[in-house]
N, C-alpha and C positions, 0 to 999 in steps of 0.2 A: 447517425444523421443520414437521412436519405430523402430523395425527391422522386416521387413516383409519377413521372411524366417525361415526355420527349419534347425538346424545345422547338421542334418544327411543326407546322400545321398538320392536322390529321387529314387522312385521305379516306375515301369511302371504304366501308367494311367489305370483306370478301371471305371466301372459305379459308384462304391462306391466312388472312388476318385473324380469323377465329381460332386457328391452330397455334398462333403465336401469342403468348401471354402479354408481351409488350405491345404488340399490335392491338390486342384486345382493349388496352387502355388508351393507346395513342391513335388507333385507327390506321396504322401503317401495315402494309403488306409484308410478307415474309420473303422479300427478295434478298439475294445475297449481298447486294450493295448496301442494303439498309443496316448490315451488321458490322460494318467496318469502322464506324465513327467512334470518337472518343466517348461521346455521351453514353451510347449503349454499352461500350466496353466498361466504362467506369461504373455504370449502373449494375452490370453483371458482377463486377468485382466487389462492389458495395454489398451485393446480396451474399456472395461467398463469405466475405468478411463477417457479416452479421451472424451467419450460422455458427461461426467459431466464437465471436466476441460476445454476443448477447448473454449466453449463460454465465460467462466469466464476469462481465460487467455487472450483471444483477447480483452476483455473490459479492463482488467488491463494493458495490454501492450500499447494499443492505448491511454487510458487516462493517463497512466504513462508518455508517451512521451509528451503529452500536458503539464503535470505538470512540467516536466523537463525544458521545454522551455518557461515557463510562463513569465519569465522576458523579453523575446523577443516578444512573441506573444501579450500580453496585451498592452504594450506601442505602438505596431504597430497598433493595433485595436482602441486604445483610446488615440492616441497621443495628441489630443486637450486637454485632461485632465491631462495626466501624464507627458507630456514634456513641458518645458518652455525654453525661450531664455534668456541667461545670458551673460552680458558683462564681460570681464576679470576684476577681482577685484571688481565687484559689490557686495556690502554687502547685506545679507539677512535681512529682517525686523524681529523684535522680534516675537517669536511664539505666544505670548499672543495677539498681534495685529491680527495675522492671525486667531487665535482661535475666537476672537471677531467677525471678519467678517463672519466666517463660521457659528457661532451661530446666527448672525443677519440674514443671508440668510435662515436659517432653524429654526425659532423661536419655533416651536412646537416639535422639536426633541431634544434629549439629547446627548451631546458629551461625549463619553466614553474613547476615546484614540486619540493620535496623533502620527504619525510616521514621523520621520525626512526624508528629501530627501536623497537618497543614492548617489547622484551625483549632480554636479552643474546644470545639465539640467533637473532635476526631480522636481516635485511639492511636496508640503507637503500634507500628507493625514490625514484627520480627520475622524474618524469612529463614526457614530451616531446611535442611536436606535430611531425608530419612535414610536408614541403612539400605533401602532399595533404590536410592538415588531419585526419589520423588521430591517435589517441592511442597512445602507446607508453610502457610502464613499463619502466625499466631498473633492475636490482637490483645493488647493490654491496656487497661484503663490508666492513663498517665497520672491521675490524681490519687488512685488507691493502690496501684500496682497489681490489681486483680486481673488474672488471665480470663478474658472474656470468651475465648474459644478459638477455633482454627478452621481453616479451609484450604483446599487445594486450588491455587489460583488458575491452574490450567482447565479446571472444570467449571469455572464461573461462566456466566453468559458472556462477559467481555473476553474471558480467556478463550472460550470456544470460537468467538467471533474473530479474534486476531489469528487464531490457528487456521481458520477457514480462509481468512484474508491473505495469509501468507502462502499456504500451499495446499488448501483444500483438505488438510489433515492427511495428505497423501504422500508426505515425504518428498523424495526426489522427483517422482512422477507427478505429483500434485504441483510442485514448484514449476516443473516444465510446462504443464498445462496452463498455469497462470501466466507464465512468461509468454507462451504462445498467444494467449488471448490478448495480452497487453500489446504485443507487437502488431497483431492484426487490427487492433483498435486504431493504430496509426493509419493503416490502409483505409479503414472505414471513415476516419475523419477527413483524410485527404480527398477521397472520392466523393464523400458527402458534400464537401465545400464546392467541388466542381459541379455537382448536380444542383446544388442550391443556387449557384450563380447562373448556370445555363438554363435551368428550368423555371426561372421565376415568371417569365411571360406565359409559359404553358400552364402553370399553376393558376395564374390570374384568369386565363381563359376558362379554365375548368370551374373556377368560382363563379365567373360571370354566367356560365351556362347552367349553373346550379347542379353540377355533377355531385352525386350522393356523397362520395368520399373526398371531395375537394378540400373541405375544411380540415379533415383529419390530416391530409397530406401537408397542407400549409402549416398546421400546428406542429407536426413532426419536423418540418424543415426549419421553422423558426426556433424551436427548442434546440435542435441540433446545431444551428448556426452559432448559438451562444455557448452551448455545452462543449462544442468541438475544441475551443481554445483551452478551456479548463481540462478537458480530457488529455490533450497533448501535453499540457504542463504537468499533470499528475503522473502520466506515464513516464515522462522523462525523469521526474524527481523520484519515482519509485523503482526505476531500473537498477540502481545500486544494490537493491535487496536481492535481485534475481540470481539464480544459481549458475546460469550460463553467461549472460551478458555482464553481470556484476563481477563475477569471478574473473572473466577474461580481461575485462577492462582494468581491473585492479592489477593483474599481472603485467599488462602493458605499461601502465603508468608507473608501477614500481620500477620497471626496467628503465624508465626515463628519469628516474630520480625523484619522483613525487609519489603521492598516495591518495586514495579516497578517504582513508582514515589515518590519523597521525601515529607516529611511532614513539609514543611516550616511554621513556625509560622507567617510568614508575606508575603507569595507569593500570586500572583494574580490568580484568578480562572476564566480564560477565559471570560472577561467581554463583548466581542463583538460577532461577528459571529463565529460559529463553523468552518467556512471555511476560516478563516483568512489566513491560510497557502497557500491558492490558489491564493492570490492576487499578482499582479506584484510588483516588487521592494520592496517586504516586505517578511515577514515570519510569523510564529505564533506570536500572540500578546505576548505570553510568551513561553519560552522553553517547549517542549512537556512534559518533566518530572515534570514541576511545575504547570501544568494545574489543578491539583486536590486539590489545597491547599487553605486555607483561607487567608484573608487579615487583616493586623493589623489596629488599629484605632489610631487616633490622636485627643484626646479630646481637646476641646477648653479650654485653660488655663484661670483661673480667673485673671482679671486685675483690679487694683484699679481704673484706669481712664477710663476703658471700651474700650481702644484701643488695638488691637492685630495686630501683623505683619502677613500679609497673603502672603503665597508663591503662585507661579503660574507655568505655564508650563516651562517658561524660568528658573525658580529656579530649577526645577527638572532636566532639561537638564544640567545646570551648576553643580549641585551636582553630577549627574551621571558621567559627564566627569571628575570631580575631583576624583571620586572613581575608575576611569579607566575602565568604561563600554565600551564594543564593540559598534561601531557605524555602521550604523544609529540606534539610540535608538528609542524605542517606549515608550511613557509615558501614563499610564492609569490615568485618572483624578479621584479625589475623588467623590464617589457617594453621599455623604452627608456631613454635618458639622463635622463629626468625621472620615472621610475617609483620606487616604493618597494619595500622588502622587507616583506611582510606575514607576520608571525609569528602563527599561528592556534592557539589552544588550544581544542580542540573539546569537552573535558569530556564524554566519551562517555556516562557514566551520569547526569550531572547538568547539564541545560541552564542552570541558574542560574550555572554557572561558565564558560559560553561567553564567550570574549573574544578580540579581535584587536588586535594592536599593530602599527602601521605604522612602519617604521624608515626614516629618510632614508638614501639610499644614499651620501650625501656626509657623512661624519662619524659616522653611526650614531646620531643623535639620534632620539627618539621624535617622529614627525610627528603622530600622532593615535592614539587608542585608542577601541575601541567594544566593548560587551559587553551581556550580558543585562540589566543594570540600566538600560541606555539604551533598551531596546526599548519601544515602545508597549504598553499593556496587552494588546491583542488579540494582538500578536506573541508575547508571553510565553505566553499560553494555547496558541497554535498550536505553539510550540516544545515545550512540555510534552506536547501531544497527539502530536506527531510522534515524540518519544522513546518514549512509551508504545506507539504503533503499531509501532515498530521493535523492541519487546521489550527495550529497554535502560534504561528510566527507573529501575527498581528492581532492577537487577542480575540476579542469578541467578533470583530469584523471578519477575520479569517475563518472563524468557526461558522458564522452565518453564511458566508459565501460558499464554504465547503459543503454545508448542509444543503443549500439550494442546488449546488452542483449534483450532489448525490440524488436528490429528488428528480432533477432533470434527467439524469442517467436512467433512473427507473422508468420515468415517463417515456423516454425514447425507446427503451427496451420493450415497452408494452405497445406503443403506437406502431413501431416498425412491423412486428409480426401481425398486428391487426390489419394493417394495409395489405400485407401479403395475403392474408386469409380472405379479404374481400375481393381481391383481384385474381385469385388463383383460378385456373381453368378447370372447372368442374367436369369430371368424367373424361378428361383427355389423357389421363395417365402421366401427367407432367407435374413437377413440383412448382412450376410457375417461375422458374429462374429467368430473368431478362436475357434475351438473346443479344450477343455481342462478342466481337473478337478484338483483343487488344492489338492495335496496329503498330506492333513493335518495329517491323521492317520499314514502315513509312515514317516512323517518328523516332529517329536515333536518340534525341534528347530524352524521350520517355523511357527508352530502353536503358540508357545510362542511369537515369534516376532510379529505376527499379533495381538495377544491379547494385547501385550504391546503397540503397536501402537494405537490400539483402545482405550485403557485406557488413554494414554497420550493425544490423540486427541478425545474427547468424541463425537463430531459431526460426525467425520469420523467413529468412532466405532459403533455408532448406525446405520448409513447408510450401513456400511460394513456388519453388522449382517443381515440387511434386504436383501441386495443383495445376500449374501451367502445362506440364507434360501430360497429366491426365486429361485436361481439357482439350489439348491439341491432338493427342495420339490415341486416346481411348474414347472419351465421351462423344467426340465429333465423328468417329468412324463407325460405331455400332448403332444400328437403328434404334434399338431399345433404349440405350443410354442417351442417344441424341433426343429422343422424345421425352424421356424422363427429366433430363436436366436442361433441356432447351438449348443444347449445344448446336453450333452451326457447322455445316459441312465444310471441308477444306476447299 
């Protein structure tokens, strides 16, 4: 969000004004005193932030839209695997029979979980791991137990979108870039709101004068004024995923006796693909808050006659249904002779109903249960924030608002550079950055706020210090860089 105008009345143009891209718009001359106000400083930092943020926000918004509509997109692309025909009243075959056929079709792979169909026309999904540690989803017709085929969930459109959304498919470096963009988006939102409020009269004057780009600026400002609130909300709710902020905060809160995710003595720790949330007609294998926890065991009991009652997938589904788990359930299979079946009710639209029931594979008794009510207070807040971030907390309303937000982000990312392109000083050898110097010495409260923001968001704090030092010690001292970046002399 930005406002391309200065709130004070314009003065006559001059050669100095023509050399200053800000003065070119506002009519102000390039005197040193003109560069010390908050408006110009915030405008300049809004420009800096946009250079970092716009590419990241575009990726996040576009991939976020794909993620929101994954339940429509993937079945449309892979209808032969994910859709089945069912007659009214036709009963589904036992899941154990379906599991057996999936295992027979892929004898070298290991089945780690099964997800129930979410509707009568959906197939059953079995998630397998290959000997090379890749993930493979096998789809089975629940009415005939026919294996329909398989695919790698990480290579679907939704899978690629969520990988881009998470770390640009760049691992640690990509995650750091995404976190950097998210942090600077906070700067862009804060400075944008300041410009929006302070520049409203100037924008009106431009509209009244019929300035060519006045409508574009006003449109950008209005979209940003609404989008900024959602942007801040999504950034805060997405920070727990980040590699630096999320990891460091988890260490701090753990030391204080709480956690962003609960310590279930028997919850499942993400046994399949790390991208399971991107799959159609499904969600995470386990609730996000429970992904970091260990699994209980079910030791084989001694029997005098050597016979032991063995549970199976159907047993786990039956026990989970008896315990009131939300459906469709996902069942994680035992990894060895001492493992348990973990029946997971994800409660897609309501995190308060998240619950996992661990079923002893010998006899089918409940080994342990764990759910939202057992979470630490912070983990409850994070779970609610994640559901809101993913557009599912309030059902259709949440999805519609999140969709509109993504579209608003895309619009802002287009109108911002377009305004810069129209106002850029042609032939001046300058990128057209607004001139302005942050008055930190004259505004102690501003200095304290910047330091606090940098401490709270360490990735942004480091980058902010680098940019400040460059702006003060390098860009403003050298003639070439001063002209290129519009830096003011000290």
